[in-house]
C-alpha positions as CSV (number, residue, x, y, z in Angstrom):
1,M,71.0,98.9,78.2
2,D,74.1,96.1,77.2
3,T,77.2,98.1,78.2
4,R,79.8,95.2,78.2
5,D,82.5,95.0,75.5
6,E,81.3,92.6,72.1
7,S,84.8,91.6,71.9
8,T,84.3,90.1,74.9
9,S,83.6,86.4,75.0
10,N,80.9,84.4,77.2
11,A,82.7,81.3,76.2
12,P,83.3,79.1,79.6
13,R,87.5,79.9,80.7
14,Y,88.9,76.6,79.4
15,K,87.5,77.3,76.3
16,Q,88.9,80.9,75.6
17,D,92.2,79.3,77.1
18,L,92.1,76.8,73.9
19,E,91.2,79.8,71.8
20,Q,93.9,82.0,72.5
21,Q,96.7,78.6,72.4
22,S,95.3,77.7,68.7
23,K,95.8,81.4,68.0
24,Q,99.6,81.2,69.4
25,N,100.2,77.8,68.1
26,I,101.3,76.0,71.2
27,D,102.4,72.9,71.4
28,D,99.4,71.5,73.6
29,S,100.3,67.8,73.6
30,K,102.3,67.7,76.9
31,N,99.2,68.1,78.5
32,W,97.2,65.4,77.8
33,V,97.0,62.2,79.9
34,I,95.7,58.4,79.0
35,E,93.9,56.9,81.7
36,D,92.4,53.8,81.9
37,G,91.8,54.0,78.1
38,K,90.6,57.9,78.2
39,K,92.1,61.2,76.7
40,F,91.8,63.6,79.4
41,R,94.0,67.4,79.1
42,L,95.5,68.8,82.4
43,P,95.9,72.9,82.9
44,Y,99.4,72.4,84.1
45,K,102.5,70.2,83.8
46,M,106.0,70.9,85.2
47,I,105.5,73.9,87.7
48,K,107.3,75.0,90.8
49,Q,107.2,74.7,94.9
50,V,108.7,77.1,96.8
51,V,108.8,76.5,100.9
52,F,110.1,79.9,102.6
53,S,111.5,78.7,106.0
54,N,112.3,80.9,108.9
55,V,109.6,83.2,108.7
56,S,108.9,85.6,111.8
57,K,105.8,84.9,114.0
58,S,105.8,89.4,114.5
59,D,105.0,89.2,110.9
60,M,102.6,86.8,110.6
61,V,101.0,88.2,113.9
62,D,98.7,85.1,114.8
63,Q,97.4,82.0,113.9
64,E,94.0,84.4,112.4
65,H,96.3,86.6,110.6
66,A,98.1,83.8,109.3
67,A,95.0,82.4,108.1
68,R,93.9,85.1,105.9
69,L,97.4,85.5,104.4
70,Q,96.5,82.0,103.0
71,Y,93.8,82.9,101.7
72,R,95.0,86.0,100.3
73,L,98.0,83.6,98.5
74,L,95.0,81.4,97.1
75,L,93.7,84.4,95.5
76,L,96.4,84.8,93.0
77,E,95.6,83.3,89.8
78,P,99.0,81.5,89.1
79,V,98.7,80.1,92.8
80,I,97.7,76.0,93.0
81,K,98.0,75.9,96.4
82,A,99.4,77.7,99.2
83,Y,99.9,76.5,103.4
84,V,101.0,79.2,106.0
85,E,102.4,77.5,108.8
86,F,102.6,80.1,111.5
87,Q,103.3,77.6,114.2
88,K,106.5,76.5,112.2
89,G,107.2,79.9,110.8
90,R,106.8,78.7,107.3
91,I,104.9,79.2,104.2
92,T,104.2,76.8,100.9
93,V,103.5,78.3,97.5
94,I,103.0,76.1,94.3
95,Y,102.8,77.8,91.7
96,N,102.3,78.6,87.9
97,P,105.8,80.1,86.9
98,T,106.8,82.5,84.3
99,G,108.1,80.4,81.2
100,A,106.1,77.3,82.3
101,D,104.5,75.5,79.1
102,N,100.9,76.2,79.7
103,I,98.4,78.8,79.1
104,R,97.4,80.0,82.2
105,E,98.4,83.0,84.5
106,K,101.8,83.0,85.4
107,M,104.0,84.7,88.3
108,S,107.7,84.5,89.3
109,L,109.7,83.5,92.2
110,D,110.3,87.8,92.7
111,D,106.6,88.5,92.3
112,I,105.5,86.2,95.1
113,I,107.9,87.6,98.1
114,A,106.9,91.2,96.4
115,F,103.6,90.0,97.1
116,L,104.6,88.9,101.0
117,S,106.5,92.5,101.7
118,K,103.1,93.9,100.8
119,E,101.5,91.6,103.9
120,G,104.4,92.5,105.8
121,I,106.7,89.2,105.4
122,S,110.2,89.5,105.4
123,I,111.7,87.2,103.3
124,D,115.0,85.3,104.5
125,K,116.7,85.2,100.7
126,G,119.2,82.1,102.3
127,A,116.1,80.1,103.2
128,I,114.3,79.8,100.7
129,A,113.4,76.3,98.8
130,E,112.2,76.0,94.8
131,R,111.9,73.2,93.0
132,D,110.0,71.6,89.7
133,Y,106.9,70.2,91.0
134,D,105.4,67.8,88.9
135,Y,101.3,68.8,88.6
136,Y,100.2,65.3,87.4
137,K,102.4,62.8,89.7
138,E,102.5,64.8,92.7
139,F,98.9,66.7,92.7
140,Y,96.5,65.1,90.5
141,S,97.1,61.2,91.0
142,Y,98.2,62.2,94.8
143,A,94.8,64.0,95.1
144,F,92.4,62.0,93.0
145,H,93.9,58.4,92.5
146,P,96.1,57.3,95.9
147,K,98.0,54.1,95.5
148,V,96.9,53.2,98.5
149,I,95.5,54.4,102.4
150,R,98.1,56.5,103.8
151,E,98.8,54.8,107.1
152,H,99.6,57.0,110.3
153,P,101.2,54.8,113.6
154,P,100.1,55.4,116.8
155,Y,100.9,58.3,118.8
156,G,104.1,57.2,120.3
157,Y,105.6,54.9,117.4
158,T,107.3,55.0,114.5
159,L,105.9,53.6,111.2
160,E,108.6,50.9,110.8
161,Q,107.7,50.0,114.3
162,W,103.8,50.2,113.5
163,R,104.5,47.6,110.9
164,K,106.0,45.2,113.0
165,M,103.6,45.7,116.0
166,K,100.5,45.4,113.6
167,P,99.7,41.6,112.8
168,K,99.6,40.7,116.7
169,W,97.6,43.6,117.3
170,E,95.2,42.6,114.6
171,E,94.7,39.8,116.0
172,K,94.0,40.6,119.1
173,S,91.8,42.9,117.8
174,K,89.5,40.4,115.9
175,E,89.9,37.9,119.6
176,Y,88.4,40.9,121.8
177,E,85.4,41.2,118.9
178,K,84.3,38.0,119.1
179,K,84.8,37.7,122.5
180,K,82.5,40.8,122.5
181,W,79.6,39.5,120.4
182,L,80.0,36.1,122.2
183,N,79.6,38.3,125.4
184,F,76.9,39.8,124.2
185,K,74.9,37.1,123.0
186,K,75.5,35.8,126.8
187,Y,73.9,38.7,128.2
188,Q,70.7,38.5,125.1
189,K,70.0,35.1,126.0
190,S,70.0,36.0,129.5
191,Y,67.9,38.8,129.5
192,E,65.1,36.7,127.0
193,E,65.0,34.3,130.0
194,K,64.2,37.0,132.8
195,H,62.0,39.2,130.3
196,P,60.0,36.2,128.7
197,E,57.2,38.8,128.5
198,V,59.3,40.7,126.1
199,Y,59.7,38.1,124.0
200,A,56.5,36.3,123.8
201,K,54.6,35.8,120.5
202,P,50.9,37.9,120.3
203,S,48.0,36.5,120.7
204,Q,46.3,35.6,117.3
């Protein structure tokens, strides 16, 4: 016997959200973007990012416990991204704040602090940095439409130093690859001369 509540919709979550939004007469125009002439609906627009610094390592216990804390943060419906950095004593949370112009689940900064407190994390109120976070520009576009491949300099060099060195390094690299190819061809020819049976054509 099916004991489910008949009032519960079996429609996909996004469809339920749209139905709820329609009933509440919420203006959804800000949650649409146009790319290559196509219109896309985003779940969020302006949300929040908060960084908790000076978090005690003893509160986070160890690396494994910190990893589990990060997972538990991500299980919260309003949390979009969470990073728990044990060595740096830092927790970063990107979340959908109370009052945001969307119909998704929301939570306040105090809610996050309360959650961390239940997990045994004491927050230094003077080491909290919160800012507005543009979901489209900083999350969606960065992840799916990077303008350039992010470049990392070799160990021990700054990005500025590496960019000055890069043209010479690329030129030397091409010369090395060319030299390596010529050496290979030389070896191949020498091997062929020493082992004619390998390259002999099969008898008809």
